[in-house]
SELO-115566 format. One record per residue (C-alpha): residue in one letter; chain; x, y, z. Coordinates in steps of 0.05 Angstrom, whole numbers, plus 5000, padded with zeros to 4 digits. Example, Ala and Ser with C-alpha at 12.3 -4.5 7.8 and 13.67 -1.06 7.14 Angstrom:
# SELO-115566
(A,A,(5246,4910,5156))
(S,A,(5273,4979,5143))
This chain:
# SELO-115566
(M,A,(5181,5054,5116))
(K,A,(5121,5049,5165))
(M,A,(5058,5007,5152))
(H,A,(4989,5039,5152))
(F,A,(4961,5006,5214))
(C,A,(4912,5040,5251))
(I,A,(4863,5032,5313))
(P,A,(4808,5073,5301))
(V,A,(4762,5045,5353))
(S,A,(4756,4996,5415))
(Q,A,(4704,4962,5443))
(Q,A,(4689,4934,5519))
(R,A,(4670,4861,5517))
(P,A,(4643,4813,5575))
(D,A,(4689,4760,5591))
(G,A,(4671,4691,5621))
(L,A,(4685,4715,5696))
(G,A,(4634,4774,5701))
(G,A,(4683,4826,5682))
(R,A,(4698,4862,5620))
(Y,A,(4759,4868,5571))
(V,A,(4779,4914,5514))
(L,A,(4774,4894,5444))
(Y,A,(4817,4931,5392))
(S,A,(4798,4935,5319))
(V,A,(4863,4936,5280))
(Y,A,(4858,4968,5206))
(L,A,(4913,4960,5155))
(D,A,(4912,5004,5099))
(G,A,(4840,5020,5112))
(F,A,(4809,4950,5117))
(L,A,(4797,4913,5180))
(F,A,(4858,4866,5195))
(C,A,(4845,4838,5260))
(R,A,(4813,4847,5328))
(V,A,(4857,4833,5388))
(R,A,(4864,4844,5464))
(Y,A,(4916,4879,5501))
(S,A,(4939,4816,5528))
(Q,A,(4945,4782,5464))
(L,A,(4990,4836,5439))
(H,A,(5030,4840,5506))
(R,A,(5048,4766,5500))
(W,A,(5070,4773,5428))
(N,A,(5114,4832,5447))
(E,A,(5146,4789,5499))
(Q,A,(5157,4734,5448))
(L,A,(5189,4789,5398))
(R,A,(5230,4816,5455))
(R,A,(5258,4749,5466))
(V,A,(5283,4742,5392))
(F,A,(5302,4818,5382))
(G,A,(5313,4845,5443))
(N,A,(5314,4922,5457))
(S,A,(5311,4935,5381))
(L,A,(5234,4935,5392))
(P,A,(5196,5000,5399))
(P,A,(5167,5016,5471))
(F,A,(5105,4975,5487))
(P,A,(5044,5010,5530))
(P,A,(5053,4988,5603))
(K,A,(4997,4947,5638))
(H,A,(4948,4978,5687))
(Y,A,(4932,4943,5748))
(L,A,(4870,4990,5767))
(A,A,(4815,5011,5725))
(M,A,(4826,5058,5668))
(T,A,(4797,5121,5660))
(T,A,(4770,5142,5591))
(S,A,(4835,5184,5577))
(M,A,(4878,5127,5599))
(A,A,(4843,5084,5549))
(D,A,(4852,5132,5488))
(E,A,(4925,5139,5506))
(R,A,(4933,5061,5508))
(R,A,(4902,5058,5442))
(D,A,(4943,5106,5409))
(Q,A,(5006,5075,5443))
(L,A,(4985,5010,5414))
(E,A,(4974,5042,5347))
(Q,A,(5044,5074,5347))
(Y,A,(5077,5009,5366))
(L,A,(5047,4969,5311))
(Q,A,(5068,5025,5259))
(N,A,(5141,5024,5291))
(V,A,(5144,4952,5296))
(T,A,(5136,4940,5225))
(V,A,(5197,4983,5204))
(D,A,(5249,4929,5215))
(P,A,(5252,4885,5155))
(N,A,(5282,4830,5194))
(M,A,(5221,4832,5244))
(L,A,(5174,4832,5192))
(R,A,(5203,4763,5164))
(S,A,(5209,4731,5227))
(D,A,(5168,4669,5245))
(V,A,(5147,4698,5314))
(F,A,(5121,4759,5275))
(V,A,(5084,4728,5220))
(D,A,(5055,4667,5258))
(F,A,(5017,4716,5309))
(L,A,(4986,4756,5253))
(K,A,(4966,4699,5213))
(L,A,(4932,4670,5278))
(V,A,(4892,4735,5292))
(Q,A,(4870,4745,5227))
(L,A,(4837,4674,5226))
(D,A,(4811,4684,5288))
(T,A,(4781,4748,5279))
(F,A,(4738,4725,5219))
(S,A,(4723,4653,5245))
(I,A,(4763,4619,5190))
(T,A,(4801,4553,5202))
(T,A,(4860,4530,5167))
(K,A,(4838,4487,5106))
(K,A,(4852,4476,5036))
(V,A,(4822,4523,4981))
(S,A,(4827,4539,4914))
(L,A,(4841,4616,4895))
(D,A,(4830,4652,4835))
(I,A,(4886,4697,4817))
(F,A,(4873,4744,4759))
(L,A,(4923,4767,4705))
(P,A,(4915,4834,4669))
(D,A,(4890,4803,4610))
(G,A,(4826,4778,4647))
(R,A,(4848,4701,4652))
(S,A,(4850,4672,4721))
(I,A,(4903,4622,4753))
(K,A,(4875,4570,4799))
(V,A,(4917,4560,4859))
(E,A,(4911,4513,4910))
(A,A,(4930,4539,4978))
(L,A,(4911,4541,5052))
(T,A,(4868,4596,5084))
(S,A,(4930,4606,5127))
(D,A,(4982,4619,5067))
(T,A,(5005,4690,5064))
(A,A,(5007,4736,5002))
(E,A,(5086,4725,4996))
(R,A,(5073,4644,4995))
(V,A,(5012,4658,4941))
(L,A,(5053,4703,4903))
(E,A,(5109,4648,4896))
(V,A,(5062,4594,4876))
(V,A,(5029,4638,4827))
(S,A,(5100,4663,4798))
(H,A,(5118,4591,4792))
(K,A,(5057,4570,4755))
(V,A,(5066,4628,4704))
(G,A,(5144,4618,4699))
(L,A,(5170,4685,4726))
(C,A,(5232,4686,4750))
(R,A,(5242,4677,4830))
(E,A,(5288,4735,4832))
(L,A,(5242,4782,4797))
(L,A,(5183,4773,4853))
(G,A,(5199,4839,4884))
(F,A,(5172,4876,4820))
(F,A,(5102,4844,4825))
(G,A,(5047,4844,4877))
(L,A,(4981,4819,4890))
(F,A,(4927,4871,4898))
(L,A,(4849,4873,4918))
(I,A,(4815,4895,4851))
(Q,A,(4745,4916,4847))
(F,A,(4711,4903,4779))
(C,A,(4660,4957,4765))
(K,A,(4611,4974,4716))
(E,A,(4626,4973,4639))
(G,A,(4694,4931,4657))
(K,A,(4725,4991,4691))
(L,A,(4772,4970,4748))
(S,A,(4793,5002,4815))
(V,A,(4850,4977,4854))
(M,A,(4833,4974,4930))
(K,A,(4892,4959,4964))
(K,A,(4963,4923,4953))
(L,A,(4967,4860,4995))
(V,A,(5027,4861,5042))
(D,A,(5070,4797,5052))
(F,A,(5040,4770,5116))
(E,A,(4963,4783,5096))
(L,A,(4924,4719,5081))
(P,A,(4895,4735,5014))
(Y,A,(4838,4683,5026))
(V,A,(4817,4724,5089))
(S,A,(4828,4793,5059))
(L,A,(4787,4772,5002))
(R,A,(4727,4740,5043))
(S,A,(4731,4799,5093))
(S,A,(4737,4858,5046))
(E,A,(4659,4861,5032))
(V,A,(4677,4899,4970))
(E,A,(4628,4877,4911))
(N,A,(4662,4842,4852))
(C,A,(4723,4840,4886))
(R,A,(4783,4795,4871))
(I,A,(4852,4784,4873))
(G,A,(4899,4807,4815))
(L,A,(4971,4800,4797))
(R,A,(5001,4863,4779))
(K,A,(5067,4896,4769))
(W,A,(5085,4937,4831))
(Y,A,(5140,4992,4814))
(L,A,(5121,5062,4787))
(D,A,(5181,5076,4747))
(P,A,(5171,5056,4680))
(S,A,(5240,5055,4661))
(L,A,(5249,4992,4711))
(D,A,(5216,4952,4653))
(S,A,(5288,4941,4629))
(R,A,(5302,4896,4689))
(L,A,(5249,4850,4668))
(M,A,(5262,4843,4592))
(D,A,(5300,4778,4601))
(C,A,(5246,4745,4628))
(R,A,(5195,4717,4583))
(A,A,(5137,4709,4638))
(A,A,(5155,4781,4665))
(V,A,(5152,4810,4595))
(D,A,(5086,4776,4580))
(L,A,(5057,4800,4647))
(I,A,(5075,4877,4635))
(Y,A,(5055,4866,4559))
(M,A,(4984,4849,4588))
(Q,A,(4980,4902,4639))
(A,A,(5005,4957,4591))
(I,A,(4946,4936,4542))
(Q,A,(4897,4934,4600))
(D,A,(4923,5003,4619))
(I,A,(4913,5035,4552))
(E,A,(4844,5001,4546))
(E,A,(4823,5028,4617))
(E,A,(4852,5095,4595))
(W,A,(4899,5095,4653))
(A,A,(4953,5108,4598))
(K,A,(4939,5159,4544))
(P,A,(4967,5152,4481))
(T,A,(4964,5201,4422))
(E,A,(4925,5180,4361))
(E,A,(4993,5165,4325))
(Q,A,(5016,5127,4385))
(K,A,(4954,5089,4383))
(Q,A,(4958,5067,4308))
(K,A,(5030,5045,4318))
(L,A,(5013,5005,4386))
(E,A,(4956,4970,4349))
(A,A,(5000,4951,4288))
(L,A,(5054,4926,4338))
(R,A,(4998,4886,4378))
(K,A,(4978,4858,4312))
(E,A,(5049,4834,4297))
(D,A,(5055,4805,4370))
(N,A,(5117,4849,4380))
(Q,A,(5119,4856,4449))
(T,A,(5186,4887,4457))
(K,A,(5171,4936,4412))
(F,A,(5103,4953,4437))
(L,A,(5131,4958,4511))
(E,A,(5183,5010,4480))
(L,A,(5134,5053,4451))
(S,A,(5092,5046,4512))
(R,A,(5143,5081,4556))
(E,A,(5138,5143,4511))
(V,A,(5061,5142,4528))
(R,A,(5031,5192,4575))
(H,A,(5019,5160,4644))
(Y,A,(5046,5094,4623))
(G,A,(5059,5052,4685))
(Y,A,(5020,5096,4735))
(V,A,(4964,5080,4782))
(Q,A,(4899,5113,4768))
(L,A,(4855,5128,4825))
(D,A,(4776,5133,4825))
(P,A,(4747,5198,4813))
(C,A,(4756,5246,4873))
(T,A,(4760,5318,4898))
(C,A,(4811,5361,4920))
(D,A,(4820,5432,4947))
(Y,A,(4867,5463,4890))
(P,A,(4858,5515,4859))
(E,A,(4796,5512,4902))
(P,A,(4758,5474,4950))
(G,A,(4711,5418,4921))
(C,A,(4742,5410,4858))
(G,A,(4733,5346,4822))
(A,A,(4802,5305,4804))
(V,A,(4824,5243,4773))
(I,A,(4895,5228,4805))
(S,A,(4950,5192,4770))
(V,A,(5013,5168,4804))
(G,A,(5074,5148,4771))
(N,A,(5146,5164,4743))
(N,A,(5159,5211,4810))
(E,A,(5099,5250,4803))
(I,A,(5033,5257,4827))
(S,A,(4991,5288,4764))
(C,A,(4919,5312,4775))
(C,A,(4867,5329,4724))
(V,A,(4825,5380,4758))
(T,A,(4756,5400,4741))
(L,A,(4740,5473,4753))
(P,A,(4670,5498,4777))
(D,A,(4660,5520,4706))
(D,A,(4669,5453,4684))
(Q,A,(4739,5466,4651))
(T,A,(4794,5422,4665))
(R,A,(4867,5439,4686))
(D,A,(4924,5392,4689))
(V,A,(4967,5404,4752))
(I,A,(5035,5363,4764))
(F,A,(5068,5354,4833))
(Q,A,(5137,5331,4829))
(M,A,(5159,5279,4885))
(N,A,(5221,5314,4897))
(R,A,(5186,5377,4922))
(V,A,(5140,5337,4962))
(K,A,(5167,5348,5037))
(C,A,(5117,5302,5079))
(W,A,(5046,5274,5072))
(Q,A,(4994,5244,5121))
(V,A,(4930,5203,5116))
(T,A,(4873,5225,5155))
(F,A,(4808,5187,5172))
(L,A,(4753,5245,5180))
(G,A,(4693,5208,5183))
(S,A,(4650,5187,5246))
(L,A,(4671,5120,5274))
(L,A,(4637,5059,5246))
(D,A,(4591,5009,5276))
(M,A,(4641,4953,5290))
(D,A,(4584,4902,5300))
(G,A,(4555,4914,5236))
(P,A,(4573,4896,5169))
(Q,A,(4617,4956,5149))
(Q,A,(4688,4937,5159))
(T,A,(4724,4986,5116))
(L,A,(4747,5056,5129))
(N,A,(4717,5082,5065))
(Q,A,(4683,5148,5091))
(N,A,(4721,5213,5090))
(L,A,(4789,5196,5075))
(E,A,(4841,5247,5060))
(L,A,(4910,5254,5042))
(R,A,(4948,5319,5048))
(F,A,(5020,5333,5026))
(Q,A,(5065,5389,5036))
(Y,A,(5094,5417,4972))
(G,A,(5151,5466,4959))
(E,A,(5157,5512,4900))
(D,A,(5196,5578,4895))
(S,A,(5219,5574,4972))
(H,A,(5147,5570,4985))
(W,A,(5111,5514,5023))
(Q,A,(5038,5497,5017))
(W,A,(4992,5440,5040))
(F,A,(4949,5405,4986))
(V,A,(4894,5360,5004))
(I,A,(4860,5306,4966))
(Y,A,(4796,5273,4990))
(T,A,(4794,5199,4968))
(Q,A,(4773,5128,4994))
(Q,A,(4839,5104,4965))
(A,A,(4877,5150,5008))
(F,A,(4917,5091,5039))
(L,A,(4935,5064,4966))
(L,A,(4951,5135,4945))
(S,A,(5001,5137,5008))
(S,A,(5031,5069,4988))
(C,A,(5045,5095,4915))
(L,A,(5084,5153,4940))
(K,A,(5125,5107,4987))
(K,A,(5136,5061,4925))
(M,A,(5161,5120,4882))
(I,A,(5215,5135,4936))
(S,A,(5238,5060,4938))
(D,A,(5238,5059,4861))
(K,A,(5284,5120,4864))
(M,A,(5330,5084,4916))
(V,A,(5338,5026,4866))
(K,A,(5358,5069,4809))
(L,A,(5405,5111,4856))
(A,A,(5435,5042,4878))
(A,A,(5452,5025,4805))
(E,A,(5477,5092,4788))
(N,A,(5520,5103,4855))
(P,A,(5556,5031,4871))
(E,A,(5601,5070,4915))
(M,A,(5556,5079,4974))
(Q,A,(5515,5026,5020))
(I,A,(5444,5030,5040))
(E,A,(5389,4975,5056))
(V,A,(5328,4984,5024))
(P,A,(5271,4945,5054))
(E,A,(5216,4928,5012))
(Q,A,(5156,4883,5027))
(G,A,(5195,4850,5087))
(K,A,(5251,4840,5043))
(S,A,(5320,4873,5055))
(R,A,(5361,4887,5000))
(K,A,(5432,4927,5004))
(Y,A,(5441,4982,4954))
(H,A,(5492,5040,4954))
(V,A,(5468,5116,4948))
(Q,A,(5498,5184,4948))
(Q,A,(5459,5221,5006))
(S,A,(5444,5295,5010))
(Q,A,(5414,5342,5058))
(Q,A,(5345,5360,5036))
(K,A,(5290,5327,5081))
(A,A,(5225,5293,5065))
(C,A,(5177,5254,5108))
(S,A,(5115,5215,5112))
(S,A,(5065,5200,5164))
(F,A,(4990,5189,5172))
(L,A,(4930,5205,5221))
(P,A,(4886,5146,5232))
(R,A,(4829,5191,5260))
(K,A,(4810,5268,5269))
(S,A,(4841,5287,5337))
(K,A,(4903,5313,5361))
(I,A,(4955,5257,5355))
(K,A,(5032,5266,5351))
(I,A,(5056,5247,5288))
(V,A,(5119,5205,5286))
(E,A,(5152,5234,5214))
(V,A,(5192,5187,5174))
(D,A,(5244,5221,5129))
(C,A,(5240,5186,5063))
(G,A,(5252,5235,5004))
(F,A,(5287,5235,4936))
(G,A,(5333,5289,4960))
(T,A,(5352,5251,5022))
(I,A,(5352,5183,5033))
(K,A,(5371,5159,5105))
(E,A,(5380,5092,5122))
(E,A,(5356,5101,5196))
(D,A,(5287,5131,5171))
(L,A,(5268,5066,5127))
């Protein structure tokens, strides 16, 4: 599936010869990822083409005369689409020519040299693991080192991930984003400029039944047990009073297996909860708390009369979604380096043969979109186990795994708009009813 790359703004800068060049600010999941010139991306594309040939998406052509404003905007849009499309191929994501370039531009953008550093990786129980790493080490590499330290089986790495997490007042936490494999955790943490932000290790699947795949690994059980306790304490998971008492008794007995079995019966266990936000349903401006997991988007909506209503959207009825940046463009020379103003995620939902758009206004719109894609990926993993007769390749975080699934005809799609303007949306078919290999 496509990654959330966008180029909301570009700047003209003077060069050393009295001329000017354009510097593009590339964002990933709403955070500034790097700043690059067209010439850098052009050379990178040539290097990729020597390895992957014509499988690459089209790259914007050179202009040998001065560009008009409309031409410059068109190039920016084309570069944006190129970055989105080039990340679809999992083989490309794993290649050295792909990763090495993105490592270099991340370091250069934030004027960070390659050197040894100590990274604190926080576990769900609040403890941290100190990891000796390089500033140029990717999230994939750091995750491997952390998993080795905690004794996590290597084949289970895909069930976990590194996240940027903000620790707010009164101990509340807010998940800002999941680090993709080629991101540099040290650089992302330094450049995020989010107060009290840390790198945390969390499980990365939203289907609670997938816990069963991890139960033979002691370290994996420890991690999901810690996270279950944390989610209950954070009130992301919402046990009844009776469940609370039973869970507390099992916790005192240190019976992790039974604790997790009961936790899977708890409402919103294994979900990701977003910070309070607003939505347009049942009417514009309603407050909402969004929880995502187990093939659904769960909304606790506060109505104008302060009454609350629980609204559930099933993922198999979501046809498509898109993220749009609605705010004014940021001052790129200032300290602000995140697209944290006026983000929205809108999705098209079908019920009783009627399709309707719903809008959620949240600074975590990109995280929400990542969670929707993850639920699709989780569904494919389960279908693979249930239907071993048909083969399909499932890309996840740059890893290519082959599964077998039964395909049907219903379509679903996901996309996003990086800024408020008319941009042709390239839609990606990736629903539960229909899972097409070429779409992923």
